N, C-alpha and C positions, 0 to 999 in steps of 0.2 A: 201710753202704750199703743193705742190705736194709731196715732200718728206715726210711730216707729214702724208699725206693720205696713202702713200705706207707703211710707218711704222705701222700705225694703222691697215691696212689690214693684214699685215704679223703677227702682234701680236694678233689681235682679230679674224682673220679668216673671211674674207669678202665672201659674197655669191652674186650671180647674182640675182637682184631683180626679183620677179615672173613676173612682168609686162614686163620686158625685155625678159625673157624666152618665154613668150607668143607671143611677137612680133617677135622674131627670129625663133621660132619653130612652132608656132600655125598653120599656114596654111599648112606647110609641114607635120606635124604630123596628122592634120585633114585629109588630102588627103590620107596619108599612112594607117591610121587606119579606113578610111571611117566613120568618126565620127565628128559631129559638134564641132567647137572650144569651145563653151561654156560648153561642157561636158567633156573636157580634164582636167586631173589632172597632175601636174608636181612635180616630186620628185627628189631632188638632191641626187646623189649617191656618187660622188667624188668631192672634192674641194681642190684646192691648194690655190692660191691667190683669184681666183674666181671659179665659178662652172665649172667643166670640164667634168662631165658626168651626164646626166639627163634621168630619165625614164618618158615617157609620156604615160598615160593610159586613156582609155575611150572606151565605147561601148563594154566592155568585151575583149578588145585587149590592147596590149602594145608594145611600141617600145623604144629602148634606143639609145640616141644620145651621142656622145662624141665630145669634142672640140679638133681639131687637126689643128695646124698651123692657128689658128684664124678662122677656118671653122667648122661648125657643120656637123658631119657625122653620119649616122646610124651605130651603133656599130657592128651589126651582119655581115654586108657585106662590111663595109669600103667604100661604094660608097659615094662620096661627095654629100651632100644635096644641091640642087639648090634653 
């Protein structure tokens, strides 16, 4: 079953569900942008098997995060996101 899922993701192009992006990046992006989480918008920029780069925008600001070694990092300064 796991192999079938991996094959389907590779052929169909899986993306990270928006709810998961909000959970993983919401509070970090909200703090960084000084904007409430419910006003944030998430846009996938790059995708391999799953989302690898996301732009989060809100309150007339934006920040880009990339997935590096299973950790989200701000793309501009490569500082690991905590």
